[in-house]
N, C-alpha and C positions, 0 to 999 in steps of 0.2 A: 425567477429560477426556471431554467429550462425544462421541457418535458424529457422524459427518459429516453425517448426514441429519436430525440434531436441530437444526442452525444454520439459523435463518431469522430474519434480522434485517429488520424491516418498518419502513416510513416511513408510518404511518397518517395523518399530516398530509396527505400528497400526495393523497390521495383526496377530502380535504375542500377542499383549496385549488384543485384543478386538475381540468378534464374530460380523462381519458386517452383519446387518440386511436388510439395505436399503440404496442405494446410490443416490446422487443428483449431478447435475454439477451447480455451482454457478459462477456467475460472482464477480469479486471483485473491489471496488472502489479505484483506486490507483491515487497517484500523478504522474507527469511527469517523474521525476527522478527514481521512482520505478519501472515503467514498462520498463525503460531502463536498470535497473539492472537485472530485472528478464529475459529480452531477452539476456543478457550476462550470465545467468544461476546462478547468485549469490544471491540466496534465499534458505532458509532451513524451512522445515515445522516439523522437528522431534518432537520438543516440543511444537508444536502448538495445540490449542484447540479452540472449538467455544463456545460461550455464548451469550444469550440474553440479551439485555438492551432495556427496554421497549418492542416495537414490532419488532425491528431489530436484525438481527443475526450478530455478529461480530466474527472475527478470531483474537484470541490473541496469542501473544508470537510468531508470525511467524516473522522470522529475514530475512530482505532484507538488503543486504549490500548497503552502500552508493555508488552512482554513481561516477565513477572515474572522470569523466569531469564535474560533478555538481559543481557549485560555492555555494554561502551562500543560494541557492535555495534548497540544498539538504534536503533530508527527515530524519526523525529519522527511525532508524533502526528496532526497536520493537514495533512500535505503534499499536493500534488496528485499524483493517480495516474492513469496512462494506461488507458483502456478499450481492449479489443481487440475490433474488429469487422471485418468485411470491407470493402474499399473501396467496394463497391456500397452497402452499409448506411450508411457514412459520408457518402457524397455525397448520399444521400437525406435522412439527418437534417440535414446541412448546409444544403440548399436549403430545407428546412421551418423550421429554426431561425432562418435568417435573415429568414423572413416576420414581420410585425408580429403579435405576441400569442402566439406559440408559443415553448416553452421544453422543455428537456430535464430530467427530474427522475428520480432513482433510486427505486423503488418497493420492493425488497427486496434483500437479499444473502443468498445461501446457498452451501454447499458442494456441488459436483456429486458424482455417484457415482464419478467418478474421483478425486476429492479436490482439485479446483481450486475457488478462489473465484470466483464468478460474481455478476454483479449485474444485476437486471431493471431496465430504464430504459424510460422512456416518453416519446413526444412528446407534450405536453399543452399545453393552453390554459387560461390562469387563469380562474377562476369570478368573477362579478360577486358583490356583497354579497347580492342578493335570491336568487341561487341558493344561496348559503350558508345562508341563513335557510329556504329551502324543504327543504334537507337536514335541519336541525336538526328543524324542524316534523315530517318523515316519520320521523326516528329517534325522536323523542318519542312520536308515535303508535304505532309498532309496538311500543315498550317498555310503552306503557299497554295496549294490546290483548293482549300477552302476559301482563301482569300479571291482567287481567280474566279470561283463560282459564284460568290456574292456579287461580283460586277455585272 
């Protein structure tokens, strides 16, 4: 079993698809077998997104694999999970998310020092195609420069 500080599940696609404006750290309401699977590193947030139901924020489409030693108590892999934030943060996020062009995306999931599963979420704005092309050009030029400097 991995140490709690070793678990860092990242959503690399989020930085390519969105301009990150503001970040928050949120707790997640989980079942017992879900936290055990996360501690084994068997979770995926690449296709996950956040949305509001009534006044609560939920993370949807996050995949947490079934726990290997769980019996009939095992959890559903892609269920909606509530995110735990303060009322002030929830109100701020809800007003911004209701504006056109803004969304809430998960950036990374980790285990805190106290052993709780946390998710870093971001208020983000979608990138246009030309922004993505610029990011690809910049990444390629950095890679080429690093290759030349090694020689």
